[in-house]
Every structure is written in C-alpha cells, then in structure tokens.
N, C-alpha and C positions, 0 to 999 in steps of 0.2 A: 504494500500500500504506500502511496505517496505520503510524504510528510504533510501534516495539516498545520499551517502557520497562521496563528491568530494575532492580529495587531489591533491597536486602537489607542485612544488617549488614556491617560491615567484615570483609574477608578471607573472605567466603563464596563467592567465585569470580565475582563480577559481571563484572569486566573480561575475564577469560579466556573466559567463556561468551559475553559480548556480542561479542567479537571473532569467535568461531566462528560465531555466528548471522549477524552482519553479512557475514562472508566468504561463507557459503553462499548468502545472499540477494543478494549483490552490492550491499550498501548501505553507506553510510558509518556509522561509529560515533563518537559523541561522548558524553563523560561530564561530569557536574558537576565532577568533579575536573580535567578538562582545561580547562574554562572558568575554574575557580577558580585553576588554575596560571597561566593567562594573566594573570589579575588580580594574582596574587602577583608576577609579573615586573614589572607596572606599579608595584608597591609596592617594588621593588628586590631581591626574592628571586631565587634561581637554582634553581628546582625541576627535578628530573630523576628519572626512574624511577618505577615503580609503587609503590615503597615510600617515596617521599619524605615522605608524610604521617606515617609511623611513625618518622621520625628527627628529629634536632635542629631543623633549619630548618623543616621541615614542621609539627612540633608547635608550634614558636614562632609560626608564621603562624596556626595554628588558634587559639592563645590570643589573638593580636591580633584575629583575625576576630570573636571573641566580643564585643568592645567595641562593634561596630556590626553590625546586621543588614543594612546596605546591601550588603555583599559578597555575601551569600547571596541577597538579593532580586534583585540584578543577574544572578547566575548563573542563578537560576531563571527570570527573565524571558527570558533568551536561550534556555534549554532549552525553555520553553513555546512559543516561536515555532517552534522546530524540530519539536516534537511536533505542532503544529497543521498544519504543512506535510506531515508524513509522510515516507515513504521514508528512514527513518533508524532506527538502533538507538541508544537513549539509556540510559546508566546514570546513575541519580540516586537520592539518598535521598528527597527530598520530592515530586518531580514527580508520581508516581502519585496523590497526594492532592490535587494542585492543578489537575488537568485531567480532562476527560472524554474527551480525545483519546487514541488509541493502544490497543494491547494491553499490559496491565500484568502483569508477572511478578514475584513475590516469591520470592527464593531464601532458603530457611531453612537454618540450621545452628547446632548448639550451639557454645558458646564453645571447647570442647576441640578439636573438629574444625577450627574456624576458626583457632585458635592453631597447630595442627599445619600447616595450609596456609600460614600466614604464616611459620612457622619455616622451612619448606622453601623458600619463595619468597625470603625475605630473609636466609637463612643465619644465623638467630638461635636462641638457646635457646627452647624452648617456654615456659619459666617467664617469660622476658622478654616474649614475645608475649602471654601471658595478662594481664600487667600493662598492656601497651599497649592491648589490646582492652578491658580493664575501663575505662580512661580514655576511650577513643574511644566506646564504647557509651554510657557515661553522658553524655558531652559532647554527642553527637549527639541523644540523647533530650531533654536539656535545651534545646538549641538550637532544634530544630524544634517543641518544645512552646511555647517562648517566641515564636518568630516566627509560626508558623501554627496553633498549638493541636493539632498532630499528635502522636499517641501513637506515635512512631516505634519500630519494633521490636515493638510489641504489637498494634496495630490493622492487620489485614490485609484489612479489608473492601473497599478499592478494587481489589483484584487479581483478574484473570481467571484466573490460574494461579498455584499455589504449588508449588514443587519443593524437596524436602528434599535438600540436597547432602551430608549427613553420610557416606553410604556409596556415593555415586554419583560416578564420575569426571566431570570437566567436560565431556568429549565426549558422555557420555550425557545430562547436563543440557541441553546445547545441542540434542541430538537430540530430546529431549522438547519443548522450546520450539518447535523448527522444525516438528515434527509438529503441534503445537497450532495454530500460526500458519497453516500451509498448509491444515489441515483447515477452518479458519474461512473462508478465501478472502477475507480483508480485503485 
C-alpha cells in the first residue's frame, strides 16, 4: 500500500485522524513531530504529549530550530524514506510537496475551529490558543517558504484529497480518508 500522508495547519486534527486511519488499516503511524521530538531529546529537551509544541519547552525548541534548517531537513529526509517504502501513515507539514510518493491528504480548518480543538485538547482558554496558533501558523509558513519555497497553508495543489474539518468530527474525517484510500486500491 502507498504511504498515506496527512498534512494541515496546527490543531486541525492531523494526529487524531492519522491514528484512526492507521489503526483501521493496521499500519504504523509516524509524524514529523515524532521525529523532531527524537531530535529534541538529542538536543537535551524532554518532550512529552501532543501539546508539547504549544508550551514553554516546545516553543523554545521551535525558536532554536529556526536558527538552522538542518533539523527540518533531517526530519524530512527520514519521512521521505518512509513515504517511499509505503505501508505507513505519515503526518507532516512539508512532505506532500517534497515527494510524488503516497496518497496526500490536506485537512483544512479555520483558525477559530482549530483554536477550539486545541483549547479542548490542552485545557487552555480559546483566547490563548488563538495567540499560539497565530504564532505557529506564521512561523510554519515562514519556515517552509525559506527552506523549500513552499507556500504552506495556501498552496494545496499537491493533495489528492482535501477535507474540511470545521464541522466534521475526527471519526468522520478518518472515514472519508479511508473510503478514498480503499476506493483507489493503492
């Protein structure tokens, strides 16, 4: 089976949806964040939890990461190898633009729905989540534009399937992806 590569803005539901898709298909799931966390450990950080990027240490690491694109290029190199092999569900911001391999899915969602999702997940006020997302959205766009020339969050041409997550629960989003993948027979 081809790799299934799921991308989208922060807090759009990528991890939850990817886990459900991977479980249904009996495939492993790996995310850019997982590989980046491994690298953060190598740099002396102690990452933990899905919300690590949205808190102190995680945001500090993201700031340090901006100083050199080597971190991101290494993460992406590892993920590209996995995409080429297939039989995996990958969550990644830039990989859909960097490979012809896999079935590529973009999860879309407006900032208000993403902030509400983050607030529920992380037990934070929505106002704080809106601020965090503003920073992360801007930083991700700048980062991938600088490293790869990708117009992250704006250019969805590489994607085979786009699913709007604003009014659909994660289980329905996963079902849409599964139906699409199974109907293709890849």
